N, C-alpha and C positions, 0 to 999 in steps of 0.2 A: 260328671266329674270335673273335667276341664277341657277347653277347646283342643281338638286334635289337629296338629299341624302336619305337614308333609312327613311321611315315613320314608327314610332312605332305603333304596334298593341297591345293594352292592353286588356287582358282578365279580365272581371269583376268577382271578387270572392265574392259571395253573397249567403248566405244560402237560401234566397228567390228564387233565380234562380235554386239552386240545388233541392229545393222542387218541382219546376215546371218542372224540367228536361229540362231546356232551357239554351243554351249557348249564352252569350252576350259578344262581343268584341268591342272595340272602336278604330277606325282608327284615330290616333291623327294628323289630318291635321293641328290642331292649333299649332303644334310644328315645322312646316316647316320653319317658319320665324316669328319673333315677330310682324311684321307689315303687311307683305304680305303673310301670311300663310292662312290656312283654304282652303275652296273650291275656294276662290278668286284667289289663285295662278293659278289654272287650268282654271278658267274663263278668266283671263287676259292674259294668256300665248300667245295664238294665236292672240288675239286682239292687243297686243303690238307689236308683230311681223309684223302685217299688217300695223299698224300705222307707224312703222319705215320704212317699204318698200314703203309706200306712200309718204314719204318725209315730212309728217306733223309733227310738233313739239309740237302741242297742243292737249290735250285730253279733251273732254267735255263729261260729263256724268250726270246722274240724281240719286237722292236718297232721302230718308227721313232723319230726323235729327239724327237717330241712325244707319244709314246704314253702315254695314260692307264693302259694295262695295265702298262707298265714302272714307272710311278710307284707304282701300287697294289701291285704285287708286291714292290717294294723295301720299301714301308711294312709290308706283311704279314710279310715276312721278318724285319724288325727287331723287330716286335711279338711274333712267335711263336718267334723264335730260329732261323730258317733262314738258312743262307748263300744269297745270291742272286747269280745271274750273268745279265746282260742282254746279248744279242747285238743290237747296234744296226745298223740298215741305213744304210750310207753311211760317209763318212769323219768322223773326229772334227773338230769345229769348236769353237774356243775364242774367247771364254769359253763355257762350257756354258750352254745355255738353262735356264729354270727347272725343267723336267721332269727333265732329266738331272742337273742340279746336286743336286736333292733326292734322286734315286735314289742317286747316289754318296755323298752325306752320310748316307744311310740304310744304307750298307754294301754296296750292290750293286757288283759288279765289272762294269764296262762293257767290252765287247769288240766292236770295230767290224769290220763285214764289208762288203766292197764289194758293190754292188748285184747284180752278176752272180753272185757266190757265194751271196748271200742268197737268190736265187731257188731254190736247191737245199736250202733249210732242212728240207724234208721227206724228203730223200734219205737212205736208211739209211747210206750210206757217209759222208755229211756228219755225221750224228748220231754214228757210230762215232768219227770224228775228234775230235768234241767230248768224247766219253767218254775218249779217250786224253789229251786236253789237260787236262780238268778233273776227271776221276774220275767216280764214280757220281753221278747226279743224277736228280731227278724232273723230267721234261720237261713244260712247259706250252706249248702252241703259241702262235703269234702272236695277240695279242688275247685269249688265254685260251680260245679257242673250240674246245671238244671236247665229248664227251658229258656229262662232269661239269659243264661250264659251262651246257649247255643245260638239264640237270636243275635247276641252281640258278636260272637265269633263268625257268624255268617257274613259280617261286614268286612272282615279282614281282607278278603281278596279284592275288594274295591280299591284298595290302596296299592295294588300291583299294576304299574303302568305298561306292562308288556304282556304279550300272549305267552302261555306256558302250557306244558303237558302234564307235569306232576307237581303237586305241592306237598311238602313234607313237614311234619310236626312231631315233637316228642309227645308221648301219651302217658299220662298218669291215671286219669279218670275218664277220658274219652270225650269231654265236652268240646274242646277245641276242634278235634277231628270231626265231630258231628256237625259243628257249625260250618266247617269248610265244605262238607258234603253238600249242604244246601245251596252253595253258590257255584257248584261245578257246572261247566259247560259240557257239551256232548263229548268233546275229545279229551277232556281232562280227568285226572284221577288223583285221589288223595291217599297219601302214604303216612301211616303212623308208626312210630318207633317206641315200643313199650319200654318203660324205664323200670318196671317191676318184674321180678321173676314170676313166671306163670301168667304172662300177660294175655293169654287167650280169652280171659273173662272180658276183655275190653270190647270184643265183638258184640257181646250181649249188651254191654253198657251203651255202646253207640246205637244199637238197635232200639233200646228203651228210650233213649233221648230223642231219637228221630220219630218215634211214635207220636209225639206231640205235634209234629208237622206234617203227618200223613205222607211221608216221603217213601216212595216205593222203590224196590230193587236197589237199595243203597249198597248192598254187598258187591254189586258189579262195578262200583266206582271207588272201592276202598280196599286197601290191603294193610294189615297191621303186622309188622315184623316183631317177633318176640324173642329173637336170639341175640339182641344187643344190650342186655340188661347188666352184664358184667357182674353177676352175682346177686342182683336185686336192688331194691330202692336204696339210694345213697351209698351203694357199694361201688368200688372202683378197683381196677387192676393196673399194673404198670403199663401194659399195652395201651390202655385208654389214656392215661396221663401223658405218655410219650406222644401219642397222636395229637392230643390237645395242645401240648407245648409247641409241636411243629406247626400246627395249623395257626396258632396265635402268632407265632414269630413270622410266618410267611404272609399272613393276611391281615394282621392287626385287628382281629376280631376276638374278643375275650369269650372264653367258654367256661362252663362248669360241668362237673361230672355227674350231677343229678339228672339233668335233662339234655341240654344242648350238646354236650360233648358226646353222649351216646348216640344221638341222632346223626351228627356229622360223621362220626366213625362209621355208622351204618350206611350212610349215603355213599361214602367213599368206598366201602367194601363192596357194595352192590355195583357201583360203577366199575370197580376192578374186575368183578365177575361178569361183566358185560350184561347186566340185568336190564340196562336201558339201551334201546337201539340207537345207533348213530343219529345225531340231529335232535335228540331229546333236549327239551328245555325244562330244567328243574328249578323250582323256587323253594327254598328252605326257610321256615320261620325261625328266627332267633327269638325265643320266648322269654329271654331275660334270665335272671337268677344270679345268685351270689356264689362265687367260688370260695368254698371254705378253705381255711388254712390248715386244718388238721388232716 
């Protein structure tokens, strides 16, 4: 995609953390690139290499109306000269939100699919129908989560210059979390924060993604928290927004309520409940994203 420079690691200065004897640092993946940053850089890296090697000049992928993946894929396509097609879950709503407006302006063709049909996105017949409709394309799954994405995300921890005990990431499809698992040392654990209601399915998704790497006993190194979704994907509550505003004002780190806001709320809640023993060193991935104005 483009050369990857130093990724800032920002230590959070907070009397609350001092009182709990917990260290929290943020790996600012959101600062990699204004449009192609976050965890999506790592998810797309090897997928785009594979697309180029295949000789295909069209990328087709899936996502919800607020998908960071849709946003980043559109940006990458424009940057690298790929045609991009985004299959969006649900009906078109005008005016477009910030995410879809950017994707469209970046040249992505938006194609809306009702929720019932969208559930069949992995069905071979459904994919064949898309090939008839759009021609040949390189398929990137929802959220970019496949073996190529896991390989890319396994490189994230190499950009952390300190030792740590826990690494945290928001979870939509499980690809980033699966990649982190591959890089864990014996004393380290990966924590996922589901952004969708009913996020227990993510355990199975992570298991499937790790099958490609013959990784054993992954469940001993991972925990996915499913109680911080605030009503479901792209849903929010006043409690979450108040936390985000306070966090941003105190630490000058922008958050959004789809992914990063929910994770940081969860981390602070767990620290408040003494879920981390004193002396724990936590690294949270800021996976990027746009804070919608609506």
